[in-house]
N, C-alpha and C positions, 0 to 999 in steps of 0.2 A: 729406497726409504732409509732414513737414518737408523742407526743401530740403537736398540733399547738401552745398551750400556751407555752410549754417548748421551742419549736423552736424559738418563738418570744422572749422569755427571753434571750436565748443565743445570739441572734443577737444584742439585746440591751447591753448586757454585753460586747460584742466585741467593740461596739462603745464607751462605757465609760471606757474601760481599761486604756486609756492614762490619764484619769482624777482622777482615784482612784485605788489604789492596794488592797482594801479591800472590793470589791463589792461582795455580796452574793446573790445567787438566790436559789429558792425553786421550786421543781417540784410540780405543782398544780394538773394536770391530766396526766394520761398516759393510752393509749389503746393498746391492741394487734390488734384488729379491731374495727372500729366504726360502729354504728348502729343508726337507727332513732327511734323516738317515733311514732310508727305506729298507725293508727286508730283502728286496731284490729290485733290480732294474725293471723287471717285467711288471711288477705291482705298480711301480711309479708310472710307466708308460700307460698301463690300463687306466689308472686314476686320472691321468691327464686326458686321455681320450674320452672317457665318460664324464669328464668335467667335475668329478668329485675332488679334484685337486687343481687349483689354479694358484700358482705361486704368487701372483700379484694380490691375492685376496688375504694373505697372512697378515694379520694386524694384532700386534701384542696389546693387551689391556693392563693387566696387573702383574707386578713382579715381587719376588722374594729371593733372598740369598741365603745360602748356607755353604760354608767351606768353599769348594771350588766349583759350585753349581749355581747358576741363575736360573730360577723357576719362573715360567711365564704362562699366564693364561692367554689364550688366543681367541679372538672374536670369531663367531660363526654366523654373524648377522647376514652376510651376503652370500653364503654358500661357497664352495670351493676350497674348504679347509676341513680335512678329515680328522684333525686333532685340536682339542681345545686346551690341553695341558701339556707343556713340554719343558725341557731344560736345555741349557747351553753351558758349555764349560767356560769358566771366567778367564781361562788362559787356553791359548790355541798352540798346538804342536806344529802348526804351519805358519810361516812368516808371511805368506802371500795369500792364503784363502781363509775367509772367516768360516767358523764352524757351523755345521748344520744342526737343526733342531732335532732333539731326541724325544719321542713321545714318552710321557711319564704315566706310570712306571714302566709301561711297555705297550706295544702296538695293540694287543688283544683287548685292553681295557678301553679302546676307542673305536672298536669294530662292532657292528651289529646295531639296529635301532631299538630303542626302548627296553634295553636289558637292564635288569637291577644291578648287574656287576659292571656296567659300562659307565664311563664318565662322559656325559652328554654335552655339558656346556658350563665349563669351569669359568668362574668370574674372580671374585676376591680370594687371595690366599695370603698366608703368613706362615713364618717359621718361628717356634717359640724361642725364648731367650737362651734356652739351654742348647738350641741347635739340634733338638731330638726329633720333634714332631712337625710335619708339614700339614697345615690345615687348608683344605680346599673346599670352597663353596661351589656346588654343582646345582644350578638353578634348573627349574622345571622347563622341559623342552620337548616338543613333539610327544605330549602325553606322558612323559616320564616324571617321577617324583622328584622334588627337590631334596637334596641330600648334603650332608657335611662329611667329607672324607677326611680322615686323619691317618697319615702315613708315618711310620717310624723310619727315619732317615738313617738311624744307626743300626737298624736290623734289616738291611738290604731292601729298604723301601717297602717293607711289609705293611699291609693294611692293619693299622691299630684299632680302628673303630670306624663304623659308618652309621651316622644318625639320619633317619628319615624324618622330613618335615611334613610329609603328606601333601594334601592339595593346597599348597601355599605358592602364590605367584608374586613376583615382584621383588625377590631378594637380589642383592647386588654386591655388597662388600662386607668385610669383617675386620675387626681387630681382636687382639688378645689381651687379657688381663689376668695377671698372676696374682692369686690371693695366697695367704699362708698355707692353705691345705688343698688348693684346687686351681684349675685353669678355666677361665670363663671366655666365651666368645660373644661379642656383640655384633649383630648383624642388621644392616639396613634393610628395611621392608617398605619400599617406596610407594606400594599401593594401599598402605595402611598408616594410621596415626600411631604407629608403634615401632619399636626395635624389637628384635628377637634375641633373647639371651640363651646361651647354652652352657651347661655345666659338664666338664669331662668327668668329674668324679662320680655324678649321678647318672650320666647319659640322659639328661632331661633338658627340654627347652621350654621357654615360656615368653609371654609378651611383656614388653616394658613400655608403658604409655609415654608419648611424646607430646602430649597436650596440644593436639590439633595440628601438629607439624609432620611433614612427611620428608624423608631424607634419602639421598642416594649415596653420598660420600661420607666416610667416617675415618677418623684418625684418633690416636690416643697419645697422651703426653709421655715423655721418656720415663717418668716415675709412676706411670699409670694412675695419676691423680684426676685427670680430666679427659673426658671424651669430647671430640669436636666433630660437628655435624654441618653438612650443607646439602643444597639441592641443586639440580640442573638449572642454569640460567639465573641463579640467585647470587647476589653480592653479599649476603648476610652469612655470618658464621655463628653457629650456636655451640654452647658447651654445657655439659652436665657432669657431675662427679661420678667416678666410676664406683663399682661395687666392692673394691678391695679395701 
């Protein structure tokens, strides 16, 4: 499969084509299949034998970058993937081998079913403009509750806050909006005619009506003035003003 970094570079090239005819890109990493840095070879062998790990099943979904780390949410749709949130170094110490995935923040937070302290199914993720907090949407899966994890990247990846959404199904992606005194997250809720908004300052979430529309994908303009929304299989793009 093509490396996520390569896919990201090609996407940016497409956006910049109209501005320059001399853009050059370089392939940084490329994998045939991806693998993890396992605690031991014995654990990897066991996971392969019991089919809880199938290298061909690793499929990156969303990405965020801070410093020398690329954070990835990984699909669990087809099984065979024990981790749904991982990171890669943006530079490799080996000239010949692409780096392996590292579970974020560590293996224990991906082990055991239906635990409140386990990341079950990471989807959308963002790093704030300050490069301080990593926001991770963890959707309901196998009877677990939907959550928003916030990790402090400048404090050894410590958990800064966990917000529980309760019995809400159908969350998918998020964007961050910085206000003068707060950080807001807007989250797509594709089983409802609403978005979900979350305030870091108050640790509260609420519904935002979308006038009969349901959305899966979300993006925000560089100056946080407009939020853009779309749905699967649709050629239409919608926008609304942000709350900042």
